[in-house]
N, C-alpha and C positions, 0 to 999 in steps of 0.2 A: 429410350435413348436420352430423354430429358433428364433422367436421374443421374446421368453420368457427366452432365455439364458442371464445371467448377462453380462454387457458391458465389464467386465474384462476377460471373457472367451477367451482363445487363438484364437479360430476360429472367434469370433466376432471382435477381434482386427485386425486379418488378413483381414477380410471382409471390415472393415472400411478403412484399408490401401489400399486395392486394388481399392475400389471405389474412393479414393482420387487420386491414381496414374494412374489408367487406365480407359479409357472410356467404354471398353467392359467388362461386368461382366461375371461370370462363367455360363456355360450352366446349365439349370435346367429342361430340357425336351429333349426327343428324338422323332423324327418323322420318321417313316418308310414308304416308298412309293415303291410299287411293280411294276414290268414290265416297267422299264424306262431305256432308254439309258443315256449315260453321258450328252448329250445335253439336253434331257428332264429333267434330274435331276437338271441341272443348271437353267432351266426355273422354276422348282418348287421352287428352292432356292430363286429366285427373288420374287415369289408370297408369300412365307412365310415371307420374309423380309418386304413386303408391308403391312402385317397385323398389325393393330393398337395394340400395347402392346408387339410386338416382338422387342426386342432391339438388337438382334444379331443372326446370323445363321452361323454355321461353317459346311463346307463339305470338300470333298476330294480336291477341287481346292485351299483350304486354306493351305494345308499341303504338296502337291506335285505340280509340274508343269505339267498341263494337256496337254501342247503343245507337250510333249514327250509321247511316248507310255506307258500306265500304267503298261505294263508287265515289264518295266525296273525299276519301282519304288519298294520300299520295300513292299512286299506283305502283311506283318502284318499290315502296316499302311493303305494300300488300303482296305483290308478286314474289317477294323474298320468302313469304310464308305460306301463301295460298293462291293456287291458280288452277283453273279447270277442274274444280272439285278434288284437288289433290292438296293435302296439308303437309307442311314440312316443319317439324319441331326441332328446335336446337336444345339439346339436353346435356347435362353434366353428369358424368359417371364418376363416382368416388375412386380415387387412386388406390389400386390394389384390389378393387372389386370388379374389374373389367370382365373377366370370364363369366362369373355367375350372373352379373347384371345383363350382359348382352344375350345370354341364353334365355333369360326371362323375357327380354324385349322381343326376341325371335318368336317365343311362344305366344306372346300377345298379338303381334302384328301378322303372323303367318307367312306363307311363302310368297304371296302376291305383293307384299309391301317390302320396304327396304330400310337398312340402317348402314351408315358408314361414318368414318371419322377416325380420329387419332385413337380413341378408346377401343374401337373395333379392331384396328390394326394390332394394338397391343394384345387384345384378347386372342386373336387368331394366332399370333406368333407364339404366345405362351402355351396355348393349347397344342400347337403342332410340334413344339420343341422336343418333348419327350418321345412322342409317337414317331416323328420323322427320324430322330436319332436311332430308334429301334429299327425302322424300315431300312435305313442306310446300313446299319450293322448286319441285318439279315441278308442284305444283298452283298455286302462287302466281304464278310468272313468266308463264304464259299469261294469267292474270287481269289482272295488272298491265299486260301488253302491250295487252290489249283496252281497258282503262281509258285508257291513254295514247294509243292510236290514236284513240279517241273524242274525246280532249281536244286533239289536234293536227291540222294540215292536211297532214302528211307521213307516209308509211308508214315511213320509216327513222328519224325523230326519236326514237321510243321506244327504238330500239336505242342511240342516243347516250346517252340518259338512263341506261339500264341498264348500259351499258359503263362510264361514268364512276363510278357508284356501286358497280357490281359489282367493279371493280378495287380500290376502297378497302376493300370487304368482304374480299376475298381477302388484301390486304396486312395488314389488321387481324387476320385469323385466323392469318396467318404470324407476326406479331409476338408471338403468345402463347408462342412457343418461348422467349422471353426471360423470361417469367413462370415457366415450368417446368411448371405444371399449372393447369387451370381446371375449374370445376364443370361437370357434364353439363347443369345447368340453364342456365348461361351459354352452353354450346355449342349448346343447342337454341334459345335465345331471341335472343341477341345479334346474330348475323348477319342474321336476318330483320328484327329491330327496327331495326337500323342502316339497312338498305335502305329500309324503310318511312318512317322518320323523316326521312332525309336526301335522299330523292328530290325533295322540294320544291325544294331548292337548285338542282338541275339544271333543273327546270321553270321556276323564276323566271328563270334566266339565258337559257335558249334562247327563251323567250317574249319576253323583252326584246330579244334579238338579232333575232328575226323582225320585231318592231315597228320597230326602227331600220333594217332592210334596206329597208323601204318609204320611209324618209326619206333614206337615204344610199346612194350607189351603191357605195362601196368597202366590201367585207365586213370588212376589218380595222378600219376606222374605226367601222363598225356594232358590231363586237364590243367595241371600246374603250369606246364610249358605253354599251353594254349592261352591261359590267362595272361601270362607274362608277355607272350608274343602279340596278342591282339589288344592288350590294354591301351597302348599308346594311340592306336587308331580309333578305338571306342571312345577314349577320353577326349581326343581331339574333335571327333564328330559330335559328341555330347556337348563339349564346351562351346563350339561355334553356334549350335542350336540354342543352348542355354543362354549365352550372352545376347544372341539375336532377339530372343523372347524377352530378356530383361529390358532391352531398349524400349519395348512396347509400354513398360510400366512408367516410363518418363513422360508419357503423353498427358497433357492437361485434361483432355477428354477422357473421362474415367473408364470407358469401354476398353481402352488399351491396357490399362493396369489390370482390369478384371480378367481379360483373356491372357495377358502376359503372366500374371501370377499363377494362373491355372496351368499354363504350359510349362513354366519354369519348374513348378512342383512336379509335373508329369515327367519331364525329362530327368530330373534328379532321381525320382522314384524308379523310373525305367532303368537308369544306369545302375542303381543299387541292386535292383532285381536281377539284372543280367550278370553282374559281377559276383553277387552273393547267393541268390536263390537258384539261378539257372545251373551253375556248376553242381550244386548239391542235388538238384532234381535229376540232372543228366547222369551223375555217378550212381544214383539209386536205380535208375531204369535204363542204363545204356545197353543192357542186353536186349531190350525191346527194339532199339535202333538196329542192332545186329541181326535180329530175327526177321525184321521187316525190310531188309535191303531189297532194292529193285535195280534193274539196269537203268542207266541214264536215259531219260525220256526226250532230251533235247540233243540234237547233233552237236558235235564238237565245233568250237569257234576258231580252230587253228587256221592260220593264214588270213584271217580277217584284217589283221594289222597291216599286212602288205597291201591289201586292197584299199583300206582307209587312207593310207599314206599317199596313194596315187592322187587323192583329192585334196592334199594339204594346201596347195596354192589356191585352187578355186575356192576352197572353204574360207581361207583367210580373206581373199578378195571380196567374196560375197558378204562376209560380216562387216568388212570395212565400208562397203557400199551401203549396207543397211543400218549401221549403228547410229549415224548422225540423224537420219530421218526418224528412226525409232525413238531416239532420245527426245527429239523435238516434239514428236507426235504424242508421246506418253505425257508430256507436260501440258498439252493442249486439249486433252480429253475433257468432255463435259461430264460433270459429276452430279449424282443424286446424294443429298446429305441425310435424308431420312431413311425410312424403310423401303421406299419405292412403292409402286402400285402392285396390288395383288392381281394375278391373272384372272381374266373374265370367266374362266372355267370354274372358279371358286365362287361361293356364295358372297364373300366379302367383295370380290372384284366385280361381280355382276350387279350387286346392290349399289356400289359406288358409281358404276356406269349409268344405272337407271336414274339415280338422283341427279347426276350431272346432266342427263338428257332432258329432264323435266325442269330443273331449276338452275342449270348452269353451275359453274364452279363457284364455291363460296368458302372463303377462309376467314373466320372472324378474327378481329384484332382488337385489343383493348388498350385504350390510352388513359393513363392516370395523370391528372394535372392538379395543381393546388386549387383548393376550393375558395370561393369568395367573390370573384368578379364575374357576374352573370353576363354583362355586356361583352366582355372579352371572350367568355365561353361561347356565346351565341355567334360572335364573329369567327371564332376558330371553327365551329361546327359548319358554318357556311363555306368556309375555305376548304375544309376537308371534303365536303360533298362534291366540290368542283374537281377534285383530284381524279385523274384517269384510273379506271378499274375499281373505284369505290361505288358500290351499288346503293348503299344506304348507311346513314349514320344515326345511331340511337343514343340519345342523351336526354337529360331533363328538359333542356330548352327546345329540343325538336319533338319531344313526346307530349310534355305538359304545356310548355310555353314559358317564356321569360316574364310574361305579364303576371303570373301567379307566383308569389314568393314561396319557397319550399316550407317555410315556417307555418303557413296556413293549411298545409295538407297533413294527412296522417303519415306516420313513419313508414308504413307499408308502401305508400306511393312514392316516397323519395329514396327509400333504402337502396334500390338497385343503382341509383345514380350518385348519391352523396354519402360519404362517410364523415367522420369528424373533421378530417383534414383534406380529403381529396374528392375531386369530381371524376366520375368514371364515364368515359365515352366509348361506345362499342361501334366499330366499323365493320360492315359486311363488305368483303372485297371479292372481286370476280377473278382473282388470280388463283393458281394452284397453291399448295402449301410451300412450294419452293420454285426456284428458277429465276431467270433474269427479271421477269416482270414483277414477281413477288418481292424479291430483294430490293428492286428499285423503288417499289411502292413503300416499303418499310422506311427507306431513307427519306422519301418525300414526306411521309407522315411525320417522321421525327423532326425534319427540318422545319416543317410548317408549324408544329406545336412549339418548337424552341424559339420561333419568331414571336410567340406570344408569352411564353413562360420560361423562366430560368431552369425550372426543375420539371422534367417530363419522364414518364416511365411507360414503356411499351411492352406488351406481352401477347402471346398467342402462338399457335403451332409454327406459323411461318417465321415469327420473330425468333423462336427457339432454334429453328433450322439455320437462320441467318447467323446466329451466334455460334452454332456448331461449325458452320462453314469457316468462319473467321478463326476459330480455335484450332480446328484440325489442319488447316493450311499451315499454321505455325508449327504444329506437332510434326507434320510431314518432314520438315527440314531437320528437326532435332532427332527424330527416330531414325531416319535414314543415315544421318551422320554418325550417330551412336552405334548403329548396327555395323556399318562399314569399319569404324575404328576398332570396336571390340573384336570383331571377327579377324581383322588384320593383325591385332595383337596376338590372338590365339594361333594364327597361322605362322606368325613370326617366331613364336616360342616353339611351335611344333617342328618347323623346318629349319630354324636358326638361319633364316635367309631373308634378305631384303626384297629380292626380285620375285621369288615364288609366290608370296602373298599378293603381289601386284598382278601377276599372271592369272592366278586363281580368281581373284575378285573381279578382274576385268572380264574373264570368261563367263562367270555366273551373273554378274551385273548386266552384261550384254543380253543374256537370256531374259532377265527381269524386264529390261527396257523393251525388248522385242515383244514380250508377253503383254505388257501394259499399253503398247502402241496399237494393238489389234482393235480395241473398241473405237479408237479415233478413226482408223481407216475404214471400219465397218459402220461408222456414223451411229454408234450406240453410246448411251449414257452409262456411266459406271458408278456403282454404289461406292461412295468415297471411303467408308469404313473398310470395305473389302479391298480397295486399292491400297490403303495405308497398311493394312495387316499383311497383305500378300507381298508388298514390296520388301517387308521384313522377313516374313515366313519363307518365301521362296529362296531368298538369299541364304538364310540361316539353315534351311533344311537341305538344299541341293548342293551347297558347297562341300558336303560330305563326299559326293561323287568325285569331286576334284581332289579332295584329300586322299581318298583311297587310291586313286589313279596315280597321283604325283608321288606319294610315299613309296609305292611299289617301283615306280620308274626310277627314282633317285637311288634306290638300293641296287637295281639292275645296272644303272649307269656307272656304278663303281666297278662293275665286272666286264662291261662291254661298251662298244661305241653307241652314240646317241640313237642312230636310226635303228640299230638292232634292238636296243633297249626299249624304244618306243613301240616297235612292232610286237615284241614279246609282251609288253604291258597291255596293249590293246587285246591281244590274243587271250591273255590270262584273266583280265579284269572286266572286259566289256560285258560279259554275261552277268557278273555280280552287280554291276552298275545298272544294267537293264532291269534286273529283278527289282532292285530298290526303286528305280524310276517308275516301273510299271505299277508297283504297289501304291506309291504316292499319287501317281496319275489316276489310278482307279478310284482311290479315296476321293480325289477332287471331283471327278466326273460323276460319281455316284451321289455325292453331296449336292451337286448341281441338279441332278435329275430328280432326287427324292425330296428336296426342300421347296416348300412354297414361300419360304421367307426370302425376299430378294437379297438381303445381306448375305445369308448363308449360301444361297445359290450362286451369288456373285463370287464369293470366296472360293467355292468349289470349282467353278469353271476356270478361274484364274490359276488355281492350284494345279488342276489337271493339265492344263495347257503348259503351265510353267515348268512342271516336272519333265514333260516331254522335250521342251525346248532346251532345258538344262542338260538333259541326257545327250541331245544332238551336239550341243556346244562342247561338252566334255569329251565326246568320242571323236568329233571331227576337227574342232578348233583348238582345244587344249593341246593335243599332241603336236599340231603344227607349230604352236607358240613355244612349246617346250624345246622342240628341235631348233627352231629359228633363233631362240635366245639362249641356246645351250652354253655358249662362252660366257655370256652375261651372268647366267645362273651360277656357273662354276665359280666366277670371281666374286659374287656377292653372297655366297653361302658358306657358312662356317664349317670347316672340315668336310668339304664336299667330297674329296677323294675320288673324283671322277676318273674313269679308266683312261690311261694315257697311251695305250697300245696303238699300233699302226691302224690307220683307217678311222680314227676317232671322229674326225670332222670331214673326211673325204666323202663319206656316204651322205652327210648332211647336205 
């Protein structure tokens, strides 16, 4: 996640400065070894140092003189590294070498000891990304095939759907080589999301082809008519999703662009595959579809429209009652800005819990201030030690002492603390890597340091997450606004109406707010990246249901009264929308169940729940709104040509 922060973020500037000034970077992992004496712990330290990928190891001997009895040293400092024959090492693992290095550390320390930290989180996430995508696909494809078999009258038609979209997914994954690298979040989410979102296009086309086969004897002519008839719906669905994902690329936090670019490529490739490849494939093998026909496996949905419309007023009233609390609740949810905690059922989660139990929470923070004034430095260190949640402060004046000028000592003794221009002060804090306490402490440390120096730089995991929080909160407004505006423009062009885009966006946006309010009412924290992505993805992906429904309704409305048109629309289209929603929902829930990565799992749960809520809104609330605002829609739609016969509004 750190790699996706913009270069001008304060923590990134501080990191660049420290890399330039100091050879030893900040620690990004903690290793706990049980049942060791001080001598044995020092031997472990050397073994850890010797591992390829470990660039630094800090332990008790770096902060106190072990030639003197440790009872005489500051006990808070000692207990940060060594207590009850348990040693805790702070180590730095080179960026990019997390997987190989943590594997070697596991081999060294065995099952009974533990390792945790930022580098471990990265290693676990990278390791699991490919495997979990495969697990999700293995679970998902049979479920999608079952759903598609239920929705079609041929055993091989689902294979055509999956082949057309599957090929575009594979091509999309292949084109990532031109980008160079992608996030493991994108690797886990994008292929499955592309499959779920764009499967509709193939379903629209082949269903249309089957309808025309009943009217036209020549399969090529039937396909030509099917493309002509379904193209506007497919283009509108692809456009809303395409522009919704483009909005993600405007995020300052680079994960949005990473995922957005992948999904935009995916939607474009799926669209081309359905319009170009699928017709060719179908015309080559349409006889297979004919030979594998089966009776409908799902009962007819006739007269469901009549039943649904009985609930139109209660449905509208329920949404009106829920919409304001849902909107307020989704804006009050507490967020996690990092990857979140690994479950304790995993080695990473169990190790983190074990280290916290023995040594408490510890998140190191590094402060860089201008070098030169040792008296001021000593005063600052004392002030920092007094701050709440600071367990120890490691600096030259606290380790060596201000009485001995640095010039009298060897470079090896001063190198951790002084560069040519800066003093480095390391704070061990008792907060987690994020949250109210951690972020409040960052502000306190910065304010304290700025009361002594004009130029201060702060870095560490919690500082990075503090920057992510500030940046993504600004991104949220931009992305949501862009998503709504671009989708509104596509809807305006599609329906040539002012009111229909408002009705559709209100319907789907209400489902988004209801979805995102659940964590608040359940008193759960939500991974912010998941929240930001889903508020765009759910709107962009599920507005298709509304487009399909409304397009069919407006055509029928030219031939019959509003109530009759809406009932027939529900009867004819509820099954198609249910199939689409069930596929997207299955994708979400399976991602949630199969991923140990909290970001991916969070996106999955929100997507699964969001697709179901969008389906309910389109089936129960959208029809009620279309009927209620029938006159307004007619007056604000270009060439509406609504039916003017007797009973047009009587039934309404």
